[in-house]
N, C-alpha and C positions, 0 to 999 in steps of 0.2 A: 444147381441154382434153382431157386423157387420161381414160381410163375410171376410173383410180384417183382423180383429182381430183374427178370427178363423184360417186363413192361417198362421198368425205370430205365434200363440200358437202351431200350429202343427209342425212348423219348429224349435222350441226351444228345446234344449237338456237339460233336468233337471240336468244332471251330471255336467253341467257347473257352477252351483250355489250351495251354501251351506247356511244353516240357521245360523244366528248370534244371540247370547243371549244378550239382552239389559242389560247393567251394569250402573245403576244410579250413581254410585260413580266415574265412569270414568271421568266425567266432573270436578271432584275435583282435579285430578292429575295435578301437575304443569309441564308444558312442558319446563323443564330447565335441563341443564347437571348436573350430580351428582358432588357435591362439597366436597372435602376433604381438611381440613385445612393443615395438614402436607404435603400432596402431593403438594399443592400450595406453601408452604414454600420452599420445596426443589427444586421445579421447578424454582422458582424465584431466589433462591440462586445459583443454578448451572448455571443459565443463565448469571451470572455476571463473565465475563472473568478475570477481575482484581482480584476478590475474589478467583477464582479458582487457579490462579497462586500463590497468597499469601498463600492459603491453602496448596498447594504442598510444598511451602517453609517452612511453619510452621510445618507441619507434618514431613517433612524430618529432620529438625533441632531438633525437640523434640525427635523423635525416635532415631536419631543418638546420642543425648545427653545421653539417658538412656541405649542404647545398646552398643555403642562403648567402653565405659570404661570396660565393662565386658570382652571383647576380647583383649583389648590393653595391659593388664598387669598393667595398671594404674588404678586399681580397688579400690584403697583406697581413702577415703575422705580426708585423711591427706596429706598435701603438703610435699615436701622434707625438710630435715633438713636445717634450715635457716643458720646454721654455715657453710655450704658448699657453700654459695652464693659467686660467683666470676664472674667478667667480662670475665675471661678467658674461661668460659664455653659457652658463647654466640656464636652460629653459625647459621646464617640465611640460611634456606633451604638447610640443610646439605646433605641429601640423601633421598631416598624413605622411609627409616626407620624413618626419621624425616622430614616429608613433609613441616612443617612450621618452621623447625630449632629447636634449643635448647635454653632454657632460661638461666638465670644466676645461676641456680642450676645444669645445665647440663641435665635437664629432657626434654623430648619431649614436645614442646609447643602445638603440635596438640593434644596429649593425655591430657595434662593439661587443654586445652581449653574446651574439651568436658566433662571432669570431673567437671570443674567449672560450665559449663552450666547446667549440671545435678543438681548440688546442688542449684544453683540460681533458676532454674525452680521449683524444689521441694519446696523451701521456698515460692515462689510466688503462686504456686497452692494451697498449704495448707493454707496460709494466706487468699487467696481469698475464699476458701471453708468455713473457719471459719467466715470471715467477712460477706459473703453473707447469710449464714445460720442464724446467729444471727440477722443480719440486716433485713432480710425478715420477720422472725417470729415476731420480736419486732415491726417492722414497720406496719405489718398487724393489729395487735391488737391496736397499738398506734393510727392508723387512725380511728379506730372504737370507742375507749373508750375516752370519754371527761374527765373523772377523770384521766386516765393515761396520757392524753395529757398535762394536767397542770404540772404534775411532770416531764415528759420526756422533755418538752420544756426547763425547767430550767437546766436539765442535759445536754441537747444539747448546750444550750447557754454557759455553763461553758467549756465543753470539746472542742467545736469547736473554742473557742477563745484562746486555748493553742496551740502553734505551734506543729505540728505532729512530726517534727524532734527532738524537744526538749524532748518530751515525750519518743520517741523511744530511744534516747541517754541515758536518765536517767534510763530507764528500763534495757537496755543492760548493763550499768555500774553496776546496782544493782544485776542483775540476772546472768551476765556472757555472753560471746559471743558464746553460743552453738546454735545448730539448733533450738530446740524448744523454747529456750529463745528468739531468734530473731523473730520467728514466732509469739510468744505471744506479743512481743513489737510492731510488725507491725500491728497486728489485735486488739490490746487492745482498741484502741479508734476509729479506722476507721469504725467500724461497726455502730457507731452512725450516721455517714453521710449517709450510706446506709439505715438505719432505717428511717431517716428523709425524704429521697427521696421517699421511699415506702409509708410512711405516707401521703405525699402530693398526691400521685397517688390514694391511697385508698379513701381519702376524696373527690376526684373528682367523684368517681364511687359509693360510698356507698349510696348516697341519690337518686339514680335512682329508678324508680317506682317498678321494679321487686325486688330490695333489700328491699324496704319499705314493699312490700307485704309479702316477706318472714319473715320479722321481726314481722309483724302483725299476721302471722300464727304460730308464736312461734318457728321458725327454729333457732337452736343454732347458735351463732355467728361464731363458727369455721367452721360450714357447709356452711354458707353464704360466708365466706372468701375463703374456699377451692373450692366451686362450682361456685360461682357467680363473684368473684373478681380476684382470682389468674389467671384464663385463660386470662384475659384482660391484665395482666402485664408481659406476657411471653417476649415480645419484649423489655420491659423496664428492666427486669432482665438480659436479654442477653446483653443489652447495658452496664449495670453496671459491669457485669463480664468482658466484653471486655475491659473496662477501668482499672479494678482492677489488672488483671494479669500483663500487661505491667508496670503499676504504681508500683507494688510491686517489680518487677525485677529492675526497676530504683532506687527504694528506697534502695534495698539491695546493689546495686552498689554504690550509694551515701554514705550510712552509712559505708560500708567497706572501701571506699576510704578515708573517714575521720577518719578511724581507730576505729570505734565504731560498726561495723557490726559483722560478724563472726570472731572468734578468728584466730590468725595468723596460727594456725595449720590446718585450713580448706581451701580447694580449692574452690573458687567461682569466678565469673566474677568480682565482686567488689574487691575482694582481689587481683586478677591479675592486675586490673587497678592500684590499690594502689602500688603494688610491682614494677610494670614496669614503673611508672611515672618518676622515675629518669633517665630512659634511653631514654627519648624523643628525645634527640639530637644524642646520640651515636648508639642506636638501636631502632628506633621509631616503628618498626613493632611489637615489644613486647607490646607496649601500644595500638596501633591502632587495632590490631587484636581482642582482647576482647571487645574493644569499638564498633567496627563495628558489631561483633556478637551480642552484646546486642541490638544494634539498629535494626538489622535484625529481631531478635526474637520479640522485642516489637512492631515494625511497622507491621509485618506480622500478629501477633495475634490480634492487634487492628483492622486492616482492615477486617480480616475475621469475627471478632466479630460484627463489625458495619454492615457488609453486611448481616450476619445472623439475626441481630436485625431488620434490614429494611425488610428482607424477612418474618420475623415472625409477622410483623404488618399487621393485616387483611385488613387495608385500602389500602395497596399496592396490594392486590389481585383483586381489582375491575378492570373490563375491560371497 
């Protein structure tokens, strides 16, 4: 060792250094930020300003529809007696007690509007839950089973060629215009469209290498569907739900307007539109207020659903 090296070693303080243990596995660690699927979903969803505004609108309307009738005194599902109907009772924007005025029954239009919204939303949400649950379960196995595919395609071809409105009208006439009867009529055949949609998506994914490997290893079909396929369909299912809820609200309004929805004793947006249609020229606000409310609910729910579906697609998380 040279004289220079000795001088350097003498001037080095050992406390300035510490021993490090070599870790052979450190080179295998990926130097990438931690990824969380749902964190990425909500980050992208909440960054959409239009969706956030519509979410506030949708939540406000839905909560108000279910809470306001409890405190308003208009807490009954049944509309006022149709024998009391008179033009004499109509008063637009009468007072703070009647912020939207009174209808042809003399009842508060504001209270009737939220009671009708509650019933229409309840019907749409329940019909969507039934349709999506049956459609997703059937569609998953339909896309995997070739034997089931042959039978279900024939069922789909028959049901899809019968107009939905005609089926719903016949069922309501046969069963009556009650809540659960209308929910059954709305969801009786619409689930087949959801099932076919899911079937197509499953067929796209089912023959990928990891699914074929799972089948070769003897993994049960339901486990492959639950673990390998269903996570890929989250955005597709949300898209389907975002379409169904507004569609069922519109269907209820259309059927009630034609007189084949809920019975005349029930309050709903569709029933209000039907009852107030004759006053288009004399008191048009009676007709347009429930129509605009229906449009606001449907559009806000659809936009929020589409934004959430887009955010839940993993391909949109790529930077």
